[in-house]
N, CA and C of each residue as an Amber inpcrd file, in Angstrom:
protein
   267
  71.4760000  63.8430000  50.8330000  69.6380000  63.8270000  52.3410000
  70.6500000  65.3420000  52.8360000  71.6530000  65.2330000  53.4040000
  72.3990000  66.6160000  54.4300000  71.7260000  68.1530000  53.3430000
  72.2120000  67.4990000  52.1290000  72.1480000  69.2750000  51.4400000
  69.7830000  69.2060000  50.8600000  69.1330000  68.6120000  51.2870000
  68.2920000  68.5200000  51.0550000  67.7470000  69.0930000  52.3020000
  68.3740000  68.7560000  53.1770000  67.6710000  69.4520000  54.7070000
  68.2180000  70.5710000  54.6170000  69.4250000  71.0950000  54.1030000
  70.0990000  72.0020000  54.2120000  69.3790000  73.3700000  53.4210000
  68.4530000  73.1020000  52.2150000  67.9030000  73.1310000  51.3440000
  66.9330000  73.4020000  51.6550000  65.9210000  72.7320000  52.0320000
  64.2930000  73.0420000  53.0320000  64.9760000  74.1970000  54.3160000
  65.6820000  73.6550000  54.6280000  66.5210000  74.4730000  55.9720000
  66.0480000  76.3330000  55.6750000  67.2200000  76.5640000  54.1390000
  67.0100000  78.2300000  53.6520000  65.9570000  78.1920000  53.0970000
  64.6080000  77.0310000  52.8110000  63.8000000  77.3970000  52.1020000
  62.8470000  78.6740000  53.3500000  62.7680000  77.4450000  53.8270000
  61.9360000  77.9850000  55.0810000  62.6320000  79.4420000  56.3140000
  63.4080000  79.8810000  56.3450000  63.9320000  80.5740000  56.6000000
  63.3690000  81.6430000  55.9560000  63.3390000  81.7930000  54.1430000
  62.6520000  82.5430000  53.6300000  61.2780000  82.6550000  53.7680000
  60.0960000  81.4610000  53.5600000  59.1840000  82.4040000  54.2460000
  58.8020000  82.1340000  55.8370000  59.7930000  82.5170000  56.1670000
  59.6280000  83.5320000  57.1210000  59.6540000  84.3760000  57.4610000
  61.0380000  84.7780000  56.5950000  61.4200000  86.3490000  55.9580000
  59.9030000  86.9910000  55.7430000  59.0750000  85.7020000  54.8570000
  58.2490000  86.4120000  53.6970000  57.0530000  86.7530000  54.3130000
  56.4730000  85.5060000  55.6140000  55.8900000  85.5820000  56.3460000
  55.4530000  87.0320000  56.8560000  56.5660000  87.2620000  57.5420000
  56.7830000  88.0220000  59.0260000  56.5460000  89.8090000  57.7920000
  57.1650000  89.6600000  56.5980000  56.9020000  90.1440000  55.3890000
  54.8040000  91.2130000  55.3050000  54.2740000  89.5710000  55.6600000
  53.1420000  89.8130000  55.0320000  51.6850000  90.0920000  56.1960000
  52.5830000  89.5300000  57.1870000  51.9910000  89.5360000  58.6370000
  51.7830000  91.1750000  59.0060000  52.9690000  92.1730000  58.4250000
  53.2470000  93.3690000  58.7410000  52.3880000  94.3010000  58.1330000
  52.0640000  94.0790000  56.3150000  51.4820000  94.4230000  55.5620000
  49.2040000  93.8740000  56.2370000  49.3560000  92.8100000  55.9990000
  47.1540000  92.6380000  56.2290000  47.8990000  93.7370000  57.4440000
  48.3900000  93.8680000  59.1170000  48.0540000  94.8240000  59.5320000
  47.9260000  96.2890000  59.5750000  49.0580000  96.6280000  58.4620000
  48.3260000  98.1370000  57.7990000  47.2540000  98.2270000  56.8250000
  46.7100000  97.1000000  56.6830000  45.8450000  96.6920000  55.6460000
  44.4430000  96.5750000  56.2320000  44.6610000  96.0600000  57.5900000
  44.1950000  96.7220000  59.1440000  43.4600000  97.5780000  60.0590000
  44.6740000  98.4190000  59.8950000  44.5690000 100.1140000  61.0200000
  43.8300000 100.5510000  59.5690000  43.4790000 100.5700000  58.2080000
  43.3740000 100.9500000  57.4750000  41.3060000 101.1600000  57.0490000
  41.5680000  99.3160000  56.9580000  39.5740000  98.4130000  57.3950000
  39.3540000  99.4910000  58.0880000  39.9380000  99.2840000  59.4380000
  39.4770000  99.5910000  61.2000000  38.6220000 100.7870000  60.9240000
  39.4020000 101.5730000  59.9020000  40.2790000 103.9460000  60.0610000
  38.7290000 104.1310000  59.6850000  37.7420000 102.8940000  58.5270000
  37.1400000 102.8170000  57.7100000  35.8970000 101.4540000  58.0640000
  36.1190000 101.8820000  59.2970000  34.6540000 100.8440000  59.3830000
  34.2640000  99.9040000  58.2630000  35.1890000  98.7620000  57.5360000
  35.5890000  98.6130000  56.8240000  35.3400000  96.8250000  57.7000000
  34.5580000  96.2050000  56.9220000  34.7960000  94.7700000  57.8360000
  35.7550000  93.8980000  57.7100000  37.2380000  93.2000000  58.5320000
  38.3590000  92.8420000  58.2450000  38.1080000  91.2880000  57.2610000
  36.3130000  90.7340000  58.1290000  36.8710000  89.0610000  56.3550000
  36.2350000  89.9470000  55.0450000  36.5430000  89.3380000  53.7620000
  36.4710000  89.9740000  52.2160000  36.1940000  88.4530000  51.6100000
  35.0870000  87.8650000  50.9040000  35.7100000  86.0530000  50.8990000
  36.1470000  86.2050000  49.7500000  35.0280000  86.9510000  48.5730000
  35.5050000  87.5830000  47.7080000  36.4950000  87.3390000  47.1170000
  37.1280000  88.5490000  47.5620000  38.9720000  89.0000000  47.4400000
  39.6390000  88.0620000  48.0800000  38.7220000  86.9340000  48.9610000
  39.3820000  85.6350000  49.5830000  39.6550000  84.5640000  48.4130000
  39.1060000  84.2840000  48.1890000  38.2940000  83.5390000  46.7810000
  38.9800000  84.0050000  45.7340000  39.2100000  84.9690000  45.8010000
  40.5770000  85.6550000  44.2560000  41.5510000  84.9830000  44.4940000
  41.5910000  85.2540000  45.3770000  43.5000000  85.1250000  46.2850000
  43.9690000  83.5090000  46.1080000  42.8110000  82.1350000  46.2220000
  42.6360000  81.6760000  46.1920000  42.7990000  80.9450000  44.5960000
  41.5520000  81.4800000  43.7380000  42.0700000  81.6270000  42.6450000
  42.7660000  81.3610000  41.5490000  43.3320000  82.5600000  41.4360000
  44.7430000  82.6840000  42.1020000  46.2070000  82.1010000  41.7640000
  46.2270000  81.5280000  43.1780000  47.3780000  80.9410000  43.1870000
  46.9700000  79.5930000  42.9990000  45.9070000  79.0430000  41.9200000
  45.7850000  77.3190000  42.3200000  45.6540000  77.7440000  40.7850000
  45.3900000  78.2700000  40.0340000  45.9350000  78.8410000  38.9010000
  46.5020000  78.6620000  37.7750000  47.9270000  79.3900000  39.1730000
  49.5300000  79.9370000  38.7100000  50.1640000  78.6400000  38.8880000
  49.9300000  77.6710000  39.6470000  50.3900000  76.3530000  40.3180000
  51.1750000  75.8190000  38.9270000  52.2260000  74.7660000  39.0890000
  52.4610000  73.5060000  38.0310000  52.3500000  72.7490000  38.5540000
  51.1290000  71.8380000  39.1220000  51.1150000  71.2190000  39.2400000
  49.4300000  71.1740000  40.1080000  48.4640000  70.5130000  39.7520000
  46.7940000  70.7510000  40.3520000  47.5740000  70.3290000  41.9620000
  48.5010000  69.2620000  42.4560000  48.8080000  69.3120000  43.7040000
  49.3130000  69.7030000  44.1060000  50.2860000  70.8790000  43.9100000
  50.8240000  72.1050000  44.1870000  49.8500000  73.2160000  44.2890000
  48.4940000  72.5480000  43.7500000  47.7100000  74.3300000  43.6440000
  47.2200000  73.2030000  44.7010000  47.2040000  73.1820000  45.2230000
  45.8780000  72.1650000  46.1360000  46.4310000  72.4730000  47.7660000
  48.1850000  71.9610000  47.1240000  48.5080000  72.7450000  48.9510000
  48.6900000  74.3640000  49.0450000  49.4030000  75.4790000  47.7750000
  48.9730000  76.5430000  48.0780000  48.3980000  76.7010000  48.5720000
  46.7700000  76.3150000  48.3420000  45.5170000  77.4940000  48.7270000
  44.7480000  76.2630000  50.5250000  45.5460000  75.2050000  50.4600000
  45.4690000  74.8500000  52.0930000  46.6750000  75.7090000  53.1790000
  47.3090000  75.9370000  52.0620000  47.8610000  76.7790000  53.6690000
  48.0920000  78.6550000  53.0550000  47.2340000  78.8370000  51.9390000
  46.6320000  79.9020000  52.0390000  45.3480000  80.1820000  52.9580000
  45.2550000  79.0100000  53.1000000  44.1350000  79.2610000  53.5770000
  44.2010000  79.7190000  55.4590000  45.6160000  78.5950000  55.1990000
  45.7350000  78.8830000  57.2830000  46.0100000  80.3650000  56.7170000
  47.1060000  81.1440000  56.5680000  47.5700000  82.3920000  56.3630000
  46.4350000  83.1340000  56.5230000  45.3410000  83.5370000  55.3040000
  44.4890000  84.3570000  55.2500000  43.5190000  84.4560000  56.9540000
  43.4220000  82.8160000  57.6460000  43.1040000  82.6910000  58.7440000
  43.1770000  83.3580000  60.0560000  44.9930000  83.7410000  60.0620000
  46.1070000  83.9110000  60.3050000  45.8890000  85.1290000  60.5170000
  45.2950000  86.5930000  58.7190000  45.3370000  87.7420000  58.2810000
  44.4030000  88.5730000  59.5220000  43.1190000  87.6950000  58.9570000
  42.1230000  88.3840000  59.7680000  42.2280000  88.2450000  61.7950000
  42.4770000  86.6770000  61.5120000  42.0960000  87.4940000  62.8670000
  43.7560000  88.7190000  63.7790000  45.1350000  87.5780000  62.7710000
  45.5940000  90.0550000  63.5910000  44.4810000  90.5470000  63.0720000
  43.3560000  91.2860000  62.4210000  43.3460000  91.9350000  62.4990000
  41.9510000  92.5560000  63.4820000  41.7360000  91.7170000  63.7230000
  40.7700000  91.1950000  64.2670000  41.3290000  92.1090000  65.7150000
  41.6610000  91.2330000  66.8460000  42.8100000  91.8170000  67.4290000
  42.7880000  93.3600000  67.2000000  42.8450000  94.0270000  66.2880000
  43.7890000  95.7930000  66.0200000  42.0660000  96.8580000  66.9310000
  40.7490000  95.8510000  66.8330000  39.6950000  95.8840000  66.3850000
  39.8750000  96.7830000  67.8750000  38.7970000  97.7330000  68.8100000
  38.2330000  97.6970000  70.5600000  37.4210000  96.3920000  70.2570000
  36.5200000  96.0900000  69.4810000  35.2020000  95.5140000  69.5910000
  35.4850000  93.9200000  69.0390000  37.5700000  93.3620000  68.8160000
  37.1330000  92.1450000  68.4830000  36.6920000  92.2240000  67.2830000
  36.1100000  92.8240000  66.4280000  35.6950000  92.3020000  65.2150000
  35.6590000  92.4510000  63.9770000
């Protein structure tokens, strides 16, 4: 059991590192969009991303889990990008 917990801890640290990396890139995208007057929310892009994740999952259950997690990540990314705008939109 302890070895499983250690493995989960290692994976969680890697997920944290990757999430921080993703948020840094999301901030750059937010700057790009703000500078060009582009909207933060791109529903077509987000749905393409979700569909791709589901399609590449090893099982339907993993696809569902990936979708749930990605929807939260996308929401957090949008919030970050909105905060970068003077009007918050």
